[in-house]
DRENDO-1510 file (C-alpha; in Angstrom, 1 decimal, always signed):
<recs>
REC; n; res; u; v; w
REC; 1; UNK; +0.3; -0.3; +0.1 .
REC; 2; UNK; +3.0; +2.5; +0.9 .
REC; 3; UNK; +3.8; +3.2; -3.1 .
REC; 4; UNK; +6.3; +5.8; -4.3 .
REC; 5; UNK; +2.6; +8.1; -5.3 .
REC; 6; UNK; +1.3; +7.9; -1.7 .
REC; 7; UNK; +4.9; +8.6; -0.7 .
REC; 8; UNK; +5.8; +11.9; -1.9 .
REC; 9; UNK; +2.0; +13.1; -1.7 .
REC; 10; UNK; +2.6; +11.8; +2.3 .
REC; 11; UNK; +6.1; +14.2; +2.2 .
REC; 12; UNK; +4.4; +16.7; -0.3 .
REC; 13; UNK; +1.2; +17.5; +2.5 .
REC; 14; UNK; +3.6; +17.3; +5.0 .
REC; 15; UNK; +5.4; +19.4; +4.3 .
REC; 16; UNK; +2.6; +22.7; +3.9 .
REC; 17; UNK; +0.0; +21.7; +6.1 .
REC; 18; UNK; +2.9; +21.7; +9.1 .
REC; 19; UNK; +3.7; +25.6; +7.4 .
REC; 20; UNK; +0.1; +26.3; +7.3 .
REC; 21; UNK; -0.7; +24.7; +10.7 .
REC; 22; UNK; +1.2; +27.7; +12.7 .
REC; 23; UNK; -0.5; +30.9; +11.3 .
REC; 24; UNK; -1.8; +30.8; +14.8 .
REC; 25; UNK; +0.9; +31.2; +16.2 .
REC; 26; UNK; +1.9; +34.3; +15.1 .
REC; 27; UNK; -1.4; +36.5; +16.0 .
REC; 28; UNK; +0.4; +37.6; +19.2 .
REC; 29; UNK; +3.9; +38.7; +17.7 .
REC; 30; UNK; +2.6; +40.6; +14.4 .
REC; 31; UNK; -0.5; +42.0; +15.9 .
REC; 32; UNK; +1.3; +43.3; +19.3 .
REC; 33; UNK; +5.0; +44.3; +16.8 .
REC; 34; UNK; +2.2; +47.1; +15.0 .
REC; 35; UNK; -0.7; +48.0; +17.4 .
REC; 36; UNK; -2.8; +46.2; +15.9 .
REC; 37; UNK; -6.4; +44.7; +16.2 .
REC; 38; UNK; -6.9; +41.2; +15.8 .
REC; 39; UNK; -9.3; +41.3; +13.5 .
REC; 40; UNK; -6.4; +42.7; +10.7 .
REC; 41; UNK; -3.7; +39.7; +10.5 .
REC; 42; UNK; -7.3; +36.9; +11.2 .
REC; 43; UNK; -8.3; +38.5; +7.5 .
REC; 44; UNK; -5.2; +37.8; +6.8 .
REC; 45; UNK; -5.8; +34.6; +7.5 .
REC; 46; UNK; -8.9; +34.6; +6.6 .
REC; 47; UNK; -8.7; +35.6; +2.3 .
REC; 48; UNK; -5.2; +33.3; +2.9 .
REC; 49; UNK; -8.3; +30.3; +2.9 .
REC; 50; UNK; -10.5; +31.8; +0.7 .
REC; 51; UNK; -7.7; +31.7; -1.3 .
REC; 52; UNK; -7.0; +28.4; -1.7 .
REC; 53; UNK; -10.2; +27.5; -2.3 .
REC; 54; UNK; -10.5; +28.8; -4.9 .
REC; 55; UNK; -7.4; +28.1; -5.9 .
REC; 56; UNK; -7.9; +24.6; -5.0 .
REC; 57; UNK; -10.6; +23.7; -8.1 .
REC; 58; UNK; -7.6; +26.6; -10.5 .
REC; 59; UNK; -5.0; +24.3; -9.6 .
REC; 60; UNK; -6.7; +20.9; -9.7 .
REC; 61; UNK; -8.6; +22.3; -13.2 .
REC; 62; UNK; -4.7; +22.9; -14.4 .
REC; 63; UNK; -2.8; +19.3; -13.2 .
REC; 64; UNK; -6.2; +17.3; -14.5 .
REC; 65; UNK; -5.3; +19.1; -17.8 .
REC; 66; UNK; -1.7; +20.1; -18.2 .
REC; 67; UNK; -0.4; +16.8; -15.5 .
REC; 68; UNK; -0.1; +17.1; -11.2 .
REC; 69; UNK; +3.6; +18.2; -10.9 .
REC; 70; UNK; +3.2; +21.1; -12.8 .
REC; 71; UNK; +0.6; +22.2; -11.0 .
REC; 72; UNK; +2.1; +21.4; -7.4 .
REC; 73; UNK; +5.7; +23.3; -8.5 .
REC; 74; UNK; +2.8; +25.9; -9.5 .
REC; 75; UNK; +2.3; +25.5; -5.9 .
REC; 76; UNK; +5.2; +25.7; -4.5 .
REC; 77; UNK; +6.6; +28.4; -6.0 .
REC; 78; UNK; +3.2; +30.2; -5.0 .
REC; 79; UNK; +3.9; +29.3; -2.0 .
REC; 80; UNK; +7.6; +30.1; -0.7 .
REC; 81; UNK; +7.0; +33.4; -2.8 .
REC; 82; UNK; +4.2; +34.1; -0.6 .
REC; 83; UNK; +5.9; +33.9; +2.4 .
REC; 84; UNK; +9.2; +35.9; +1.3 .
REC; 85; UNK; +7.2; +37.9; +0.5 .
REC; 86; UNK; +5.2; +38.7; +3.8 .
REC; 87; UNK; +8.2; +38.7; +5.6 .
REC; 88; UNK; +9.1; +42.3; +4.5 .
REC; 89; UNK; +4.6; +43.0; +5.1 .
REC; 90; UNK; +4.8; +45.6; +7.6 .
REC; 91; UNK; +0.5; +47.3; +6.7 .
REC; 92; UNK; -2.2; +44.8; +7.2 .
REC; 93; UNK; -2.9; +45.2; +3.5 .
REC; 94; UNK; +0.2; +44.6; +2.5 .
REC; 95; UNK; +0.0; +41.0; +4.6 .
REC; 96; UNK; -3.7; +40.9; +3.6 .
REC; 97; UNK; -2.3; +40.7; +0.0 .
REC; 98; UNK; -0.1; +38.7; +0.3 .
REC; 99; UNK; -1.3; +35.7; +1.8 .
REC; 100; UNK; -3.3; +35.0; -1.6 .
REC; 101; UNK; -0.3; +33.9; -2.5 .
REC; 102; UNK; +0.0; +32.2; +0.1 .
REC; 103; UNK; -2.8; +30.7; -0.3 .
REC; 104; UNK; -2.7; +29.8; -4.2 .
REC; 105; UNK; +1.0; +28.1; -2.4 .
REC; 106; UNK; -1.4; +26.0; +0.1 .
REC; 107; UNK; -3.8; +24.6; -3.5 .
REC; 108; UNK; -1.3; +23.6; -5.5 .
REC; 109; UNK; +0.6; +21.0; -2.6 .
REC; 110; UNK; -2.4; +20.6; -0.8 .
REC; 111; UNK; -5.6; +18.0; -0.7 .
REC; 112; UNK; -7.1; +19.0; -3.8 .
REC; 113; UNK; -4.0; +18.0; -6.2 .
REC; 114; UNK; -2.3; +15.2; -4.3 .
REC; 115; UNK; -5.7; +13.8; -3.3 .
REC; 116; UNK; -6.4; +13.3; -6.7 .
REC; 117; UNK; -3.2; +11.7; -7.4 .
REC; 118; UNK; -2.6; +9.4; -4.6 .
REC; 119; UNK; -6.8; +8.6; -5.9 .
REC; 120; UNK; -5.7; +7.0; -8.9 .
REC; 121; UNK; -2.4; +5.6; -7.6 .
REC; 122; UNK; -4.6; +2.6; -5.5 .
REC; 123; UNK; -6.5; +0.6; -6.3 .
REC; 124; UNK; -10.4; +0.8; -5.8 .
REC; 125; UNK; -9.9; -1.8; -2.8 .
REC; 126; UNK; -7.0; +0.2; -1.4 .
REC; 127; UNK; -8.3; +3.6; -2.1 .
REC; 128; UNK; -10.8; +5.2; +1.4 .
REC; 129; UNK; -7.1; +4.1; +3.7 .
REC; 130; UNK; -5.0; +5.4; +1.2 .
REC; 131; UNK; -6.4; +9.1; +0.8 .
REC; 132; UNK; -6.7; +8.2; +5.1 .
REC; 133; UNK; -2.9; +7.7; +4.9 .
REC; 134; UNK; -2.4; +11.0; +3.4 .
REC; 135; UNK; -4.5; +12.8; +4.7 .
REC; 136; UNK; -3.3; +11.7; +8.4 .
REC; 137; UNK; +0.2; +12.8; +6.7 .
REC; 138; UNK; -1.0; +17.2; +6.2 .
REC; 139; UNK; -1.4; +16.6; +10.3 .
REC; 140; UNK; +2.0; +14.6; +11.1 .
REC; 141; UNK; +3.0; +18.0; +9.3 .
REC; 142; UNK; -0.2; +19.4; +12.3 .
REC; 143; UNK; +2.3; +17.7; +14.6 .
REC; 144; UNK; +5.4; +19.8; +14.6 .
REC; 145; UNK; +4.0; +23.2; +12.6 .
REC; 146; UNK; +3.0; +25.4; +15.1 .
REC; 147; UNK; +5.1; +23.9; +18.5 .
REC; 148; UNK; +8.1; +24.4; +15.4 .
REC; 149; UNK; +7.2; +28.1; +15.2 .
REC; 150; UNK; +6.2; +28.8; +18.9 .
REC; 151; UNK; +10.3; +27.5; +19.2 .
REC; 152; UNK; +11.9; +29.0; +16.4 .
REC; 153; UNK; +10.5; +32.7; +17.3 .
REC; 154; UNK; +12.4; +32.2; +21.1 .
REC; 155; UNK; +14.9; +32.9; +18.9 .
REC; 156; UNK; +14.3; +34.9; +15.3 .
REC; 157; UNK; +11.5; +37.6; +14.5 .
REC; 158; UNK; +8.3; +36.3; +13.0 .
REC; 159; UNK; +10.1; +38.1; +10.0 .
REC; 160; UNK; +13.0; +35.3; +10.1 .
REC; 161; UNK; +11.0; +32.4; +10.6 .
REC; 162; UNK; +8.9; +33.2; +7.2 .
REC; 163; UNK; +12.3; +33.3; +5.8 .
REC; 164; UNK; +13.1; +29.5; +7.3 .
REC; 165; UNK; +9.6; +28.0; +5.9 .
REC; 166; UNK; +10.0; +29.5; +2.7 .
REC; 167; UNK; +12.9; +27.2; +3.0 .
REC; 168; UNK; +11.6; +24.8; +4.1 .
REC; 169; UNK; +9.1; +24.0; +1.5 .
REC; 170; UNK; +11.0; +24.5; -1.6 .
REC; 171; UNK; +12.6; +20.8; -0.3 .
REC; 172; UNK; +9.0; +19.7; -1.7 .
REC; 173; UNK; +10.7; +19.3; -4.7 .
REC; 174; UNK; +12.5; +16.9; -4.4 .
REC; 175; UNK; +9.9; +14.6; -3.2 .
REC; 176; UNK; +8.0; +15.0; -6.7 .
REC; 177; UNK; +9.5; +12.9; -9.4 .
REC; 178; UNK; +7.7; +10.1; -8.3 .
REC; 179; UNK; +4.7; +11.7; -8.5 .
REC; 180; UNK; +3.5; +10.3; -11.3 .
REC; 181; UNK; +0.2; +8.2; -11.7 .
REC; 182; UNK; -2.9; +6.2; -13.8 .
REC; 183; UNK; -5.1; +8.8; -15.9 .
REC; 184; UNK; -8.2; +7.1; -15.4 .
REC; 185; UNK; -10.6; +4.5; -16.8 .
REC; 186; UNK; -10.9; +4.1; -20.6 .
REC; 187; UNK; -14.8; +5.3; -19.6 .
REC; 188; UNK; -13.2; +8.1; -18.2 .
REC; 189; UNK; -11.1; +9.5; -20.2 .
REC; 190; UNK; -14.1; +9.1; -23.2 .
REC; 191; UNK; -16.6; +11.1; -21.2 .
REC; 192; UNK; -14.8; +15.0; -22.0 .
REC; 193; UNK; -14.9; +18.2; -18.9 .
REC; 194; UNK; -18.0; +19.6; -19.5 .
REC; 195; UNK; -19.9; +16.8; -19.2 .
REC; 196; UNK; -18.7; +15.0; -15.9 .
REC; 197; UNK; -19.1; +18.6; -14.9 .
REC; 198; UNK; -23.0; +19.1; -16.1 .
REC; 199; UNK; -23.4; +15.6; -14.6 .
REC; 200; UNK; -22.2; +16.4; -10.8 .
REC; 201; UNK; -23.6; +20.4; -11.0 .
REC; 202; UNK; -27.2; +18.5; -12.1 .
REC; 203; UNK; -26.7; +16.9; -9.6 .
REC; 204; UNK; -28.2; +17.0; -5.5 .
REC; 205; UNK; -26.1; +15.0; -3.9 .
REC; 206; UNK; -22.9; +17.3; -5.6 .
REC; 207; UNK; -25.1; +20.5; -3.5 .
REC; 208; UNK; -25.3; +18.6; -0.3 .
REC; 209; UNK; -21.5; +17.5; -0.6 .
REC; 210; UNK; -20.7; +20.7; -1.1 .
REC; 211; UNK; -23.1; +22.7; +1.8 .
REC; 212; UNK; -21.7; +19.4; +4.6 .
REC; 213; UNK; -18.1; +20.9; +4.1 .
REC; 214; UNK; -18.6; +24.4; +4.4 .
REC; 215; UNK; -19.0; +23.5; +8.8 .
REC; 216; UNK; -15.7; +21.7; +8.3 .
REC; 217; UNK; -13.6; +25.0; +6.6 .
REC; 218; UNK; -15.3; +26.6; +9.7 .
REC; 219; UNK; -13.9; +25.0; +12.1 .
REC; 220; UNK; -10.9; +23.9; +10.9 .
REC; 221; UNK; -9.5; +26.8; +10.4 .
REC; 222; UNK; -10.9; +29.7; +13.1 .
REC; 223; UNK; -9.7; +26.9; +15.3 .
REC; 224; UNK; -6.4; +26.9; +13.5 .
REC; 225; UNK; -6.7; +30.6; +13.5 .
REC; 226; UNK; -7.7; +31.8; +17.0 .
REC; 227; UNK; -7.5; +28.8; +19.0 .
REC; 228; UNK; -3.5; +29.8; +20.7 .
REC; 229; UNK; -4.9; +32.8; +21.7 .
REC; 230; UNK; -8.6; +31.5; +23.3 .
REC; 231; UNK; -6.7; +30.0; +25.1 .
REC; 232; UNK; -3.7; +32.4; +26.2 .
REC; 233; UNK; -6.2; +34.4; +27.0 .
REC; 234; UNK; -9.4; +32.4; +28.9 .
REC; 235; UNK; -8.2; +29.2; +29.7 .
REC; 236; UNK; -7.7; +28.6; +34.0 .
REC; 237; UNK; -4.0; +28.9; +35.3 .
REC; 238; UNK; -1.1; +25.6; +34.7 .
REC; 239; UNK; -0.3; +25.2; +38.3 .
REC; 240; UNK; +2.9; +24.0; +39.7 .
REC; 241; UNK; +3.4; +20.6; +39.9 .
REC; 242; UNK; +0.9; +19.4; +37.3 .
REC; 243; UNK; +1.1; +17.0; +34.3 .
REC; 244; UNK; +1.6; +19.7; +32.5 .
REC; 245; UNK; +4.1; +21.9; +34.1 .
REC; 246; UNK; +6.6; +19.0; +35.2 .
REC; 247; UNK; +6.4; +18.3; +31.5 .
REC; 248; UNK; +7.5; +22.1; +30.5 .
REC; 249; UNK; +4.6; +24.0; +29.9 .
REC; 250; UNK; +4.5; +25.8; +31.6 .
REC; 251; UNK; +1.6; +29.4; +30.9 .
REC; 252; UNK; -1.1; +29.5; +28.5 .
REC; 253; UNK; +0.6; +30.7; +25.5 .
REC; 254; UNK; +2.9; +27.5; +25.5 .
REC; 255; UNK; +0.1; +25.2; +26.7 .
REC; 256; UNK; -1.9; +27.7; +23.4 .
REC; 257; UNK; -0.1; +26.0; +20.9 .
REC; 258; UNK; +1.0; +22.5; +21.9 .
REC; 259; UNK; -3.0; +22.7; +22.0 .
REC; 260; UNK; -2.7; +23.2; +17.8 .
REC; 261; UNK; -0.2; +19.8; +18.4 .
REC; 262; UNK; -2.4; +17.6; +20.2 .
REC; 263; UNK; -5.3; +17.8; +17.8 .
REC; 264; UNK; -3.1; +17.0; +14.5 .
REC; 265; UNK; -1.2; +14.2; +17.1 .
REC; 266; UNK; -5.1; +12.6; +17.7 .
REC; 267; UNK; -6.2; +13.4; +14.1 .
REC; 268; UNK; -3.8; +11.0; +13.4 .
REC; 269; UNK; -4.8; +7.8; +13.9 .
REC; 270; UNK; -8.6; +9.8; +13.5 .
REC; 271; UNK; -8.0; +9.9; +10.1 .
REC; 272; UNK; -6.5; +6.4; +9.2 .
REC; 273; UNK; -9.6; +5.3; +11.0 .
REC; 274; UNK; -11.8; +7.1; +9.4 .
REC; 275; UNK; -10.3; +5.7; +6.1 .
REC; 276; UNK; -10.8; +2.1; +7.3 .
REC; 277; UNK; -14.1; +2.8; +7.8 .
REC; 278; UNK; -14.5; +3.8; +4.4 .
REC; 279; UNK; -14.5; +1.2; +2.3 .
REC; 280; UNK; -16.2; -0.8; +4.8 .
REC; 281; UNK; -19.5; +1.4; +6.1 .
REC; 282; UNK; -21.4; +3.8; +4.3 .
REC; 283; UNK; -19.4; +7.5; +4.0 .
REC; 284; UNK; -22.5; +9.8; +4.2 .
REC; 285; UNK; -23.4; +8.2; +6.8 .
REC; 286; UNK; -20.1; +8.0; +8.4 .
REC; 287; UNK; -19.6; +11.7; +7.9 .
REC; 288; UNK; -23.0; +12.8; +9.2 .
REC; 289; UNK; -21.7; +11.1; +12.8 .
REC; 290; UNK; -18.8; +12.8; +12.7 .
REC; 291; UNK; -20.1; +16.4; +12.2 .
REC; 292; UNK; -22.2; +15.6; +15.1 .
REC; 293; UNK; -19.3; +14.5; +16.9 .
REC; 294; UNK; -17.4; +17.1; +16.2 .
REC; 295; UNK; -20.9; +19.6; +17.2 .
REC; 296; UNK; -21.3; +17.6; +20.5 .
REC; 297; UNK; -17.7; +18.2; +21.9 .
REC; 298; UNK; -17.7; +22.0; +20.7 .
REC; 299; UNK; -21.1; +22.7; +22.2 .
REC; 300; UNK; -19.5; +21.1; +25.7 .
REC; 301; UNK; -16.5; +22.4; +25.4 .
REC; 302; UNK; -16.9; +26.0; +26.1 .
REC; 303; UNK; -20.5; +24.9; +28.0 .
REC; 304; UNK; -18.3; +24.6; +31.0 .
REC; 305; UNK; -15.6; +26.6; +32.7 .
REC; 306; UNK; -11.7; +26.6; +30.2 .
REC; 307; UNK; -8.9; +25.0; +31.9 .
REC; 308; UNK; -5.9; +23.3; +30.8 .
REC; 309; UNK; -7.5; +19.7; +31.1 .
REC; 310; UNK; -10.4; +20.1; +29.2 .
REC; 311; UNK; -8.1; +22.3; +26.7 .
REC; 312; UNK; -6.6; +18.9; +26.9 .
REC; 313; UNK; -8.9; +16.5; +26.6 .
REC; 314; UNK; -11.0; +19.3; +23.3 .
REC; 315; UNK; -8.2; +19.3; +21.8 .
REC; 316; UNK; -7.9; +14.6; +21.5 .
REC; 317; UNK; -11.2; +14.3; +20.8 .
REC; 318; UNK; -11.9; +17.9; +18.5 .
REC; 319; UNK; -8.1; +15.9; +16.9 .
REC; 320; UNK; -10.0; +12.6; +16.9 .
REC; 321; UNK; -12.0; +13.9; +14.6 .
REC; 322; UNK; -10.4; +16.6; +12.9 .
REC; 323; UNK; -9.7; +15.5; +9.4 .
REC; 324; UNK; -11.6; +12.5; +9.2 .
REC; 325; UNK; -14.3; +14.2; +6.9 .
REC; 326; UNK; -11.7; +15.0; +3.6 .
REC; 327; UNK; -10.8; +11.0; +2.5 .
REC; 328; UNK; -14.4; +10.1; +2.6 .
REC; 329; UNK; -15.7; +13.2; +1.5 .
REC; 330; UNK; -12.8; +13.1; -1.6 .
REC; 331; UNK; -14.1; +9.0; -1.6 .
REC; 332; UNK; -17.8; +10.1; -1.9 .
REC; 333; UNK; -17.3; +12.7; -4.9 .
REC; 334; UNK; -14.4; +9.5; -6.9 .
REC; 335; UNK; -16.8; +6.8; -5.9 .
REC; 336; UNK; -19.7; +9.0; -6.7 .
REC; 337; UNK; -17.7; +10.8; -10.1 .
REC; 338; UNK; -15.0; +9.0; -11.4 .
REC; 339; UNK; -11.6; +9.5; -10.8 .
REC; 340; UNK; -10.8; +11.6; -14.5 .
REC; 341; UNK; -11.4; +14.9; -12.5 .
REC; 342; UNK; -11.3; +14.5; -9.0 .
REC; 343; UNK; -9.1; +17.0; -9.0 .
REC; 344; UNK; -11.7; +19.2; -10.0 .
REC; 345; UNK; -14.9; +17.9; -8.6 .
REC; 346; UNK; -13.3; +17.9; -5.5 .
REC; 347; UNK; -11.3; +21.1; -5.5 .
REC; 348; UNK; -15.2; +22.5; -6.1 .
REC; 349; UNK; -16.2; +21.8; -3.6 .
REC; 350; UNK; -13.6; +22.3; -1.3 .
REC; 351; UNK; -13.7; +26.1; -2.4 .
REC; 352; UNK; -16.9; +24.7; -0.5 .
REC; 353; UNK; -14.7; +24.1; +2.9 .
REC; 354; UNK; -12.2; +27.2; +2.8 .
REC; 355; UNK; -15.7; +29.7; +2.6 .
REC; 356; UNK; -16.3; +28.2; +5.8 .
REC; 357; UNK; -12.5; +28.8; +6.4 .
REC; 358; UNK; -12.3; +32.8; +5.3 .
REC; 359; UNK; -15.9; +33.5; +8.1 .
REC; 360; UNK; -15.0; +31.5; +10.4 .
REC; 361; UNK; -11.7; +33.2; +10.5 .
REC; 362; UNK; -12.8; +36.9; +9.6 .
REC; 363; UNK; -16.0; +36.1; +11.9 .
REC; 364; UNK; -13.5; +35.2; +14.8 .
REC; 365; UNK; -10.9; +38.4; +14.9 .
REC; 366; UNK; -14.5; +40.9; +14.5 .
REC; 367; UNK; -16.5; +39.4; +16.5 .
REC; 368; UNK; -13.2; +39.4; +19.2 .
REC; 369; UNK; -13.2; +42.8; +18.4 .
REC; 370; UNK; -16.1; +44.1; +19.2 .
REC; 371; UNK; -17.2; +41.8; +22.1 .
REC; 372; UNK; -14.4; +41.0; +23.3 .
REC; 373; UNK; -14.9; +37.7; +23.3 .
REC; 374; UNK; -14.2; +34.3; +21.5 .
REC; 375; UNK; -18.1; +33.0; +22.5 .
REC; 376; UNK; -20.8; +34.1; +20.1 .
REC; 377; UNK; -18.5; +32.4; +16.8 .
REC; 378; UNK; -17.5; +29.6; +18.8 .
REC; 379; UNK; -21.1; +28.9; +19.1 .
REC; 380; UNK; -22.2; +29.7; +15.6 .
REC; 381; UNK; -19.5; +26.5; +14.6 .
REC; 382; UNK; -21.4; +24.5; +16.3 .
REC; 383; UNK; -24.2; +25.6; +14.6 .
REC; 384; UNK; -23.1; +25.3; +11.1 .
REC; 385; UNK; -21.2; +21.6; +13.0 .
REC; 386; UNK; -24.8; +20.6; +13.2 .
REC; 387; UNK; -26.5; +21.8; +9.5 .
REC; 388; UNK; -23.5; +19.6; +8.5 .
REC; 389; UNK; -24.2; +16.4; +10.1 .
REC; 390; UNK; -28.4; +17.5; +8.6 .
REC; 391; UNK; -27.6; +17.3; +5.1 .
REC; 392; UNK; -25.0; +14.6; +4.7 .
REC; 393; UNK; -28.3; +12.1; +5.3 .
REC; 394; UNK; -30.0; +12.9; +2.1 .
REC; 395; UNK; -26.9; +11.6; +0.0 .
REC; 396; UNK; -27.2; +8.9; -2.6 .
REC; 397; UNK; -24.3; +7.2; -2.7 .
REC; 398; UNK; -24.8; +5.6; -5.4 .
REC; 399; UNK; -22.3; +5.9; -8.7 .
REC; 400; UNK; -23.7; +8.8; -11.5 .
REC; 401; UNK; -22.5; +5.3; -14.2 .
REC; 402; UNK; -25.2; +2.8; -12.4 .
REC; 403; UNK; -27.2; +5.3; -12.0 .
REC; 404; UNK; -27.0; +5.9; -15.8 .
REC; 405; UNK; -27.1; +2.3; -16.9 .
</recs>
């Protein structure tokens, strides 16, 4: 199962997502240096997520039309250039503009392109598990990204850390030679891009998948961007003699960075298990269950006093469901609509995910500045999670080609 394509795809995802997951750690250093309201850098991260969403179907189409490796190279260049230029930005507008470049870079190195390649290279029997392994690799990057940024900020300025991260992004190119996969089956090659796109757009199930992925983006992006700051400001103190204190986690700021790492660590197991279940059970019901689980965990966290124990418990619980939606959603798209244009079709669904990401990050900063709290935006996330659990239930999980027979 661990083919060269899967290994190289995992490396690229790991690099891209480790850096992407660290942006929340820069929230306070950048805001404090320039004296900006929280909403300014939040908007920059929100724009990054929106650009990622817009770029995903574009890079998916480039990969489908011109080749996967060309799309990935373009993504690496955009990502590295965005980080380098951002290190010289001194105004909110400059940061927000340059995050468009970073977002496009993440799209070129992200799930839409990589999972399409990995999915085509896998057998029907192993596809769900293979997609789960690739997704889990992105989570492994998240384990190291935020703590690495926090560690580097102890020795370097945030500008220098951005430059270091740009160099790391460039290293992903060394994995590129192994990214080769069959294009599609003979029957799929006979179907044109406009034909499959038209069929998908006319299918109500595609619309439900699109809507359902919105809350995933809202919840994940809000937590990635704002949870470290939320924990820093709202969590109870870490008491001397506690397990966390003896591990060297003595401040709530350190706990905030570690919480992102814990989410990523728990998600490795959760995503692999989701991939395992995806080839045995209905993906739509698994997705509905995951969204309901997230909703209950988020509601319980905000309903009780925030302490180091509840932060750790939430991080592990939410982390186990974090990216478990990705192999199931991408697998559902491939199962219903085929593999030939999976990069584009999943990329369009992922755009909904990133609309949610934009709203979660932007609302987090805006409502914090107006209310002084993250509570309202958190409860909105609980509501959209419940909506996603419901909309997955009517999806018709039957391949289009079988419906037409």
